[in-house]
TINUDO-349676 format. One line per field, with one value per residue (C-alpha): residue in one letter; z negated, x negated, y negated. Coordinates in pm, 1 decimal. Each point is the difference from the previous one (the first is absolute). Layout:
% TINUDO-349676
aa A, ...
zz Z, ...
xx X, ...
yy Y, ...
END
This chain:
% TINUDO-349676
aa M, K, T, Y, I, K, A, K, K, I, I, L, S, H, Q, V, V, E, D, A, Y, L, E, I, N, Q, G, Q, F, N, G, V, H, Q, T, I, P, E, E, A, S, Y, L, D, G, T, S, Y, T, L, A, P, G, L, V, D, T, H, I, H, G, F, M, G, S, D, V, M, D, G, D, P, E, G, L, R, K, I, S, E, G, L, L, S, C, G, V, T, S, W, L, P, T, T, L, T, D, S, T, A, R, L, D, H, V, C, Q, L, I, G, D, H, Y, D, S, M, P, G, A, K, M, Q, G, I, F, L, E, G, P, F, F, T, E, K, Y, K, G, A, Q, N, P, K, Y, M, M, D, P, S, I, N, Q, L, Q, K, W, N, E, M, S, G, N, R, V, K, K, I, A, I, A, P, E, R, E, G, T, E, A, F, I, K, Y, A, L, D, Q, N, I, K, V, G, L, A, H, S, N, A, T, Y, Q, E, A, K, T, A, V, E, A, G, A, D, I, F, I, H, T, F, N, G, M, S, G, L, H, H, R, E, P, G, M, V, G, S, A, L, S, L, D, N, V, Y, A, E, V, I, C, D, G, F, H, V, H, P, A, A, A, K, I, I, L, K, A, R, G, V, D, E, T, V, L, I, S, D, C, M, R, A, G, G, L, G, D, G, K, S, S, L, G, E, F, E, V, E, V, K, E, G, A, A, R, L, V, S, N, G, S, L, A, G, S, V, L, T, L, M, A, S, V, R, N, L, V, E, W, G, I, A, T, L, E, E, A, V, T, M, A, S, L, T, P, A, K, S, V, G, I, D, N, L, C, G, K, I, E, K, G, L, A, A, D, F, I, V, L, D, D, Q, L, N, L, I, G, T, F, I, D, G, Q, Q, K, Y, G, A, I, L, K, E, E, I, I
zz 2498.5, -353.4, -309.0, -356.1, -316.5, -334.1, -286.0, -372.3, 54.4, 301.0, -62.6, 215.1, -9.2, -358.9, -35.7, -88.3, 127.3, -182.7, 128.3, 361.6, 353.6, 217.6, 367.5, 270.1, 368.7, 279.0, -237.0, -168.1, -326.4, 66.0, -339.0, -346.8, -75.7, -298.8, 224.4, 344.5, 247.9, -93.2, 116.6, 72.1, -88.2, -219.4, -142.3, -370.9, -202.7, -290.2, -252.2, 153.3, 53.0, 348.8, 28.9, 284.1, 134.8, -172.1, 183.2, -68.2, 124.9, -134.2, 65.0, 143.6, 31.2, -123.4, 15.3, 106.0, 274.1, -1.7, 233.9, 53.4, 140.4, 327.2, 79.0, 137.7, -158.8, -334.0, 35.9, 76.0, -301.1, -227.3, 158.5, -56.5, -347.9, -118.5, 39.4, -307.5, -189.6, 96.4, 230.8, 327.6, 112.6, -50.0, 104.3, 88.8, -196.5, 105.5, -201.5, 26.6, 277.9, 315.8, 271.0, 241.4, -238.2, -66.7, 375.1, 54.2, -280.8, 109.4, 358.5, -119.4, -211.7, 286.9, 236.3, -235.2, -182.8, 105.6, 2.1, -372.4, -97.8, -357.2, -179.4, 246.6, 50.2, -35.3, 59.0, -113.0, -323.0, 49.9, -346.8, 77.8, 116.5, -116.1, -367.4, -252.3, -186.8, -374.9, -2.3, 298.0, -158.9, 261.4, 290.0, 172.5, -51.5, 298.6, 233.9, -188.4, 179.2, 19.4, 153.4, 379.9, 203.0, 310.8, -170.0, -127.0, 344.0, 155.3, -249.3, 35.3, 380.5, 0.4, -220.5, 214.9, -254.8, -278.3, -276.0, -272.8, -289.0, -59.8, -329.2, -55.8, -284.6, -27.1, -94.6, 342.9, 254.3, 243.7, -189.2, 41.2, 380.3, 9.1, -211.5, 217.1, 315.7, -148.2, -99.6, 351.8, 119.9, -256.4, -199.8, -378.2, -195.8, -331.8, -244.7, -129.2, -95.0, -107.0, -272.7, 84.2, -253.9, -73.7, 217.3, 294.1, -17.4, -38.3, 306.3, 203.1, -117.3, 92.1, 348.6, 24.7, -156.9, -217.2, -102.2, -278.5, 84.5, -276.4, -272.1, -284.5, 212.7, 223.0, -114.4, -251.6, -330.1, -214.2, -244.3, -185.3, 135.9, 350.5, 95.6, 308.0, 255.7, -262.2, -143.7, 349.6, 67.9, -320.1, 7.1, 354.3, 155.2, 288.1, 23.4, -8.3, -235.1, 99.8, -282.1, -15.8, -272.0, -48.0, -358.9, 100.1, 197.8, -247.2, -348.5, -17.5, -204.5, 279.4, 251.0, -232.2, -3.7, 381.6, 6.0, -261.4, 197.8, 351.5, -42.8, 207.6, 316.2, -1.9, -146.6, 265.7, -90.7, 213.5, -6.9, 133.6, 58.5, 163.6, 185.2, -316.3, -71.5, -18.7, -34.9, -374.3, -171.3, 186.6, 225.8, 266.6, 175.6, 69.8, 292.5, -37.0, -374.1, -186.2, -232.5, -272.5, -107.9, -359.5, -216.3, 256.5, 38.0, 311.2, -79.4, 189.7, -77.7, 6.0, -281.0, -124.2, 142.8, 99.0, 371.9, 97.9, -152.2, 53.0, -107.5, 194.5, 19.9, -141.8, -300.4, -43.3, -16.8, -258.3, -206.6, -26.9, -115.6, -245.6, -137.3, -74.2, 215.9, 262.1, 80.1, 289.0, 217.1, -76.8, 57.7, 332.0, 111.8, -80.5, 210.7, 295.5, 61.3, -173.5, 187.8, 325.9, -67.5, -93.4, 353.6, 188.6, 100.6, -211.3, 326.0, 77.9, -329.7, -376.7, -58.0, 65.3, 220.3, 296.8, 329.8, -138.1, 69.5, -241.6, -181.7, -358.5, -280.9, -233.3, -370.9, -290.4, -354.3, -92.4, 294.6, 195.6, 375.9, 145.5, 360.7, 243.4, 303.3, 309.5, 244.8, -175.7, 43.2, -295.6, 47.9, -344.2, -297.9, -96.3, 255.0, -131.9, 25.5, 239.3, -146.4, 133.9, -166.5
xx -4892.1, -56.8, 101.8, -9.3, -5.1, 64.3, -192.5, -49.8, -376.7, -230.2, -344.8, -261.7, -377.8, -91.5, 319.4, 363.7, 271.4, 333.3, 352.8, -106.1, 81.9, -222.6, 26.0, -48.2, -20.3, -30.2, -120.1, -266.3, -24.0, 63.1, -30.3, 150.3, 242.7, 185.4, 290.3, 133.6, 219.4, 363.9, 243.4, -288.4, 64.5, -230.6, -30.0, 72.9, -290.3, 46.8, -23.0, -315.0, -373.3, -149.2, -350.4, -232.4, 42.5, -234.5, -310.0, -108.8, -355.6, -35.9, 291.5, 3.0, 369.6, 357.2, 335.4, -146.0, -233.6, -377.1, -222.8, -212.9, 299.4, -87.0, 368.5, 144.1, 338.5, -173.8, -166.0, 339.4, 154.4, -269.8, 37.7, 376.9, -25.2, -246.6, 264.1, 168.9, -325.9, -29.8, -292.4, 0.3, -358.6, -213.5, -319.5, 71.2, -265.8, -179.1, -166.0, -332.4, 76.4, -143.9, -133.8, 260.6, 285.3, -129.0, -43.1, 363.8, 133.7, -201.5, 122.0, 358.1, -0.4, -148.9, 270.1, 289.4, -142.4, 259.7, 307.6, 72.2, 362.5, -76.0, -316.8, -267.2, -318.1, -284.2, -294.9, -141.7, -176.0, -235.7, -38.0, -289.7, -153.3, -328.9, 28.1, -180.6, 141.9, -25.4, 282.5, 183.3, 346.0, 244.5, -243.7, -117.4, -376.3, -42.2, 39.7, -226.7, -307.4, -242.5, 134.2, -4.1, 2.7, 91.0, 302.8, 124.0, -47.1, 197.6, 288.1, 22.3, 3.8, 259.4, 228.2, -33.7, -231.6, 256.7, -235.4, 1.0, -163.9, -211.5, -115.6, -336.8, -213.3, -298.1, -249.0, 36.9, -282.5, 21.1, 253.5, -166.5, -20.3, 354.2, 136.0, -167.0, 142.0, 350.0, -10.3, -113.5, 322.3, 209.5, 59.9, -7.2, -194.4, 118.2, -180.3, 168.2, -18.0, -356.3, -249.9, -212.0, -215.3, 51.9, -301.3, 126.5, 337.0, -167.6, -216.7, 311.9, 170.5, -306.1, 23.2, 360.4, 234.4, 248.3, 294.5, 0.4, 263.8, 246.8, -233.2, -77.0, 126.0, -231.1, -318.1, -284.7, 107.0, -127.7, -280.5, -195.8, -331.0, 129.4, 293.2, 76.0, 268.1, 247.9, -256.2, -69.1, 369.6, 37.8, -320.4, -117.8, 94.2, 241.8, 147.8, 355.8, 117.9, 297.1, 208.7, 287.7, 234.9, 225.3, -105.2, -163.2, -308.1, -101.4, 116.7, 161.1, -298.4, -234.3, 209.7, -30.2, -378.8, -6.8, 215.6, -216.9, -313.9, 123.5, 289.6, 315.2, -190.1, -216.6, 234.1, 186.1, 309.6, 39.8, 239.0, -225.3, 338.7, 16.1, 281.7, 194.0, 62.2, 372.5, 95.5, -24.2, -162.9, -75.8, -247.8, -188.8, -338.0, -288.7, -217.7, -72.8, 74.8, 317.5, 133.9, 261.5, 173.2, 113.1, 131.2, -119.1, -359.7, -130.7, -263.9, -186.0, 141.7, -352.2, -156.1, 244.2, -193.8, 201.2, 82.0, 88.3, 319.8, 372.3, -19.0, 163.1, -166.9, 313.4, -16.7, -364.3, 102.6, 267.2, -243.4, -254.7, 270.4, 151.9, -345.2, -53.0, -310.9, 117.0, 280.2, 232.6, -176.4, -341.1, 119.2, 162.3, -322.1, -200.6, 245.9, 19.1, -253.9, -298.8, 25.2, 52.8, -312.7, -199.5, 35.1, 7.0, 367.1, 116.2, 42.7, 283.4, 168.5, -10.6, 133.3, 291.8, -161.0, 118.6, -76.0, -31.8, 252.2, 292.3, -63.2, 122.1, 194.4, 283.7, -18.8, 239.8, -99.9, -51.4, -242.6, 236.5, -44.3, 312.5, -114.6, -290.4, -34.4, -214.9, -46.9, 282.3, 248.2, 128.7, -96.3, 79.1, 222.0, 313.2, 106.6, -23.2, 322.4, 7.8, 96.1, 35.4, -134.7
yy 812.9, -128.2, 190.4, -127.9, 209.4, -166.9, 158.6, -33.5, 29.1, 31.5, 146.4, -173.1, 36.2, -92.2, -205.5, 63.6, -233.8, 2.3, -63.7, -39.3, 106.5, 218.7, -92.7, 262.5, -87.9, 256.5, 269.5, -212.3, -189.6, -368.0, -164.1, -28.1, -285.1, -139.6, -104.1, 92.8, -191.7, -59.5, 269.3, 236.7, 361.6, 205.3, 348.4, -4.6, 133.2, -241.0, 283.5, 140.7, -45.4, 3.6, 143.8, 92.3, 350.9, 243.4, 124.8, 359.4, 45.9, 355.2, 235.7, 352.4, 75.6, -30.2, 181.1, 333.8, -127.9, -48.8, -200.1, 312.7, 188.4, -171.0, -47.6, -326.3, 71.9, 42.1, -341.7, -153.8, 172.6, -142.3, -344.2, -4.4, 148.5, -260.2, -271.6, 148.0, -61.3, -366.6, 77.6, -192.5, 74.9, 311.0, 173.0, 364.9, 185.3, 317.1, 276.2, 180.4, 247.8, 151.4, -228.6, 135.0, -78.5, -351.4, -53.5, 91.9, -220.3, -305.8, 42.9, 45.7, -314.9, -198.3, 125.9, -81.2, -299.5, -257.7, 223.5, 33.5, -73.8, -106.2, -107.2, -109.8, 196.5, -250.2, 233.1, 334.2, 90.1, 294.2, 151.9, 229.3, 223.0, -157.1, 97.1, 222.5, 296.2, -65.8, -253.9, 143.3, -22.0, 132.1, -56.8, 319.1, 48.2, 233.0, -298.6, -242.8, -135.0, -291.1, -322.1, 9.2, -319.3, 200.7, 152.8, -334.6, -154.5, 285.2, -20.0, -375.3, 16.7, 279.9, -208.8, -310.8, -166.0, 39.6, 121.2, -265.8, 183.1, 309.2, 147.8, 168.0, 136.4, -237.9, 274.0, 162.4, -31.6, -288.8, -207.3, -340.3, 21.6, 136.6, -284.8, -261.5, 159.6, 14.6, -365.8, -93.7, 165.3, -191.6, 318.5, -36.5, 260.1, 141.7, 229.2, 315.1, 368.8, -47.8, 89.1, -304.3, -175.9, -365.8, -85.5, 206.9, -173.0, -339.8, 65.0, 84.9, -318.3, -203.5, 156.6, -122.5, 257.1, -189.0, 220.5, 258.2, 259.3, 101.0, -127.9, 244.8, 291.7, 202.5, -169.5, 21.4, -148.3, -283.2, 78.5, -263.2, 133.3, 86.2, -223.4, 213.0, -81.1, -120.9, -239.9, -128.3, -55.7, -199.7, -203.7, -73.7, -332.2, -54.2, 349.6, 129.6, 274.5, 213.8, 142.4, 249.9, -124.3, 301.1, 68.8, 330.2, -104.7, -269.3, -90.1, -345.1, -118.1, 108.8, -194.6, -300.6, 40.3, -9.0, -311.5, -172.4, 82.9, -69.6, -242.1, -28.0, -93.4, 314.8, 264.3, 198.5, 198.1, 311.9, 292.3, 279.6, 161.9, 343.3, 174.4, 84.8, -367.9, -72.0, 366.8, 60.9, 296.8, 322.3, 178.9, -191.5, -12.3, -232.7, 98.5, 370.8, 3.0, 96.4, -267.4, -0.7, -319.2, 17.9, -283.3, -252.4, 122.5, 179.2, 262.3, 271.1, 342.9, 145.5, -202.8, -262.7, -295.5, -304.4, 13.2, -352.1, -133.9, -32.1, -363.7, -280.5, -337.6, -166.6, 232.8, -98.5, -366.0, 80.6, 205.7, -280.7, -239.9, 249.6, 89.8, -369.5, -12.5, -250.0, -242.1, 81.1, -257.1, 152.0, 356.3, -95.6, -170.8, 315.1, 202.3, -238.0, -276.3, 159.5, 333.3, -189.9, -207.6, 310.0, 138.1, -329.4, -8.1, -294.6, -193.0, 244.8, 84.6, -17.0, -350.4, -231.9, -261.6, -202.7, 171.9, 353.3, 274.7, -30.6, 327.8, -32.1, 162.2, -99.9, 92.2, -34.8, -94.5, 367.1, 33.6, 220.0, -24.0, -164.2, -35.6, 31.0, -226.6, 53.6, -289.6, -181.8, 284.8, 198.5, 364.2, 142.0, -69.5, -189.5, -262.7, -355.9, -199.4, -296.8, -335.5, -356.4, -315.1
END
C-alpha cells in the first residue's frame, strides 16, 4: 500500500527538496515527487520538514532505565521513549563493568534484539572496559583492563554478532592486535577515556581505529607541544569525532572547532544520555555511582564530574542551529547519516532513500518534533490530516 506525505521540505542526503511528496510503499521509502496521481490521498505536512530519523550511536539509557540494568522491559522502555526524541535507530551502550555483568547484557540484547516496540536497536556499543584511569569520567576504574580479544569474541558471540563498536584507550597493551581483530569482525573501534599521547592515538588510528568518543571529554587535552588525544581527533585524516552538544560537555565554540576540523561528514552528534534523561532534575545513578541532575547537567555526587548527559539528540540538533554553528540540514546529517556511516549501518538507516525502511521525523519551523515514523507508520506525535488531491 502506497502512502504519500506532502511536505514543505524534505531533507535528503546533501540535498533539500521543497514543496514535494514523500512516497512510502510497504514500509519503505519509494521516492520523492513534485506531483502525485490525481485523486490520490496524502498526509498533509505542508507546514513541516521531513527528515531522516535520528541515529544515536552512543546512549546508555532514558526515562529511568539503563542498558546495564540487564532488563528486557528497560530496553523496551528506552526504545519507546526515544521516539519522543526523534530517534529511530540506536546502539544500546554499555559501561565499564564486571565481565559477568557485560556477559549478561550482551546475551540479553542478542535475545531481544528484534522485539523493540520503538526505536530500532542496530547493534551494541561497548564503552569499555579497556580504558585507563586518569580520564575515567564516570567509568569504574576497578573493572578496567587491557584489551582482550577473547573477551570481545565472547561478547560478540553472546549477542549474536551484534557488537558494532567498542571503545578502548590506545595506550593499553595489545591495542594494535585488538583493533585488527575487531575490524576483521566488522566491529568499529573508537578511542576514549585515555591519557594517550598524540603518537599513541595516531598509531591506533593507523591500525584502524577511526572514532574519537565524546571529543574533548575523557581524553588528554590539546597542547602545542603534545597534541594528545584532542589534537589527534582534530588533525588526523579520515576519522570521526563524536560530540555532546548540551552546552555542558563542550562550549559552543569548541563544538565549532570540531565541525571546522572534521566537517559535516565526520562530526557525529551523540546524546551519551543516561537513565535520568527525560525525567528532569533529581537524584539518579550511573553504574555503581550516585548521580545528581541539576539544571540539566548530570554529575557524580562524589566529585562533581559529568556523568553522561540528559541530552536528547533532537535537542542537540536544535542547539547547533541556535548556536549558529550549522544549518538544520547539516545538523540533521550529523545526527543521522554521519553516525550511521561511522558504525557501518548507513545501508539500514540514517537517510531518506528508496528501498530503506521509512524511518523519519516531522519538524516544524521552530524545530519542534511533530511526529516520528517507523517503517512508514506514525509511532509518536500529532497525527497528520489526510487530504485528497
